[in-house]
N, C-alpha and C positions, 0 to 999 in steps of 0.2 A: 428608187426601187427597193422595197423591203426584202430582206432575206427570209426564207422559210425557216422554221424551227430547226430542221435538219441541217440546212446550210449554216445557220448560226452556230449550231453545236460543232460542226466540222471546223468552222473558222476558229472557234474557241480552242479546240484541240490543237490546231496548227499553232496558234499563238502560245499556248502552254508548252508545246514541244519545242518551239523555237527558243523560248525563254530558258528552257532546260539545256538545250544543245549548244546554243551560242548566245549567251547573255549580252555581250557587247553589241552584236548585231541587232538583237531585240531592242536594246536601249536606243540605238541609232534610228531604227525604224519608228520607234515610239516618238522620238523627238521630231522627226520629219513628218509624221502623220498628223501633227497638230497644226492648227492654223496660225499659231504664233511663230514668230521668226521673221526672216527677211522677205520671204516670197510675197506675202500680201502687200508689203510696202513697195516692192519693185513693181508689182502689177498696178498699184494705184498711181505710182509715179509715171509709169509708161502710159497709162490711160490719160493722165493729165497732159503729158507731152503731146500725145496724138490729138487731143482736143485743141490744144494751143496751136499746133501746126495747121489743123483744119481751119481754125478761125482766122489764122494769118493768111492762108490761101484764099479763103472766102473774101476777106477784106481786100486783098490784092486784086482779085477778079472784079469785085464791085468798083474799086477805084479805076480800073482799066476801062470798064464799061461806061462810067460817067465821064 
């Protein structure tokens, strides 16, 4: 969902004010707002683990039926 020009202007003002009022917090938020870091890796590993578990369950059910 795209922001309107007014919403974008307000957001920019908030970002500038935050950077002026609390630079350390602004830096922390900027770091965590990017897709880099541990979160995408954790999500990918969790998804892979779920797929492996589902495949194992499917194999066990298939072996029990045969």
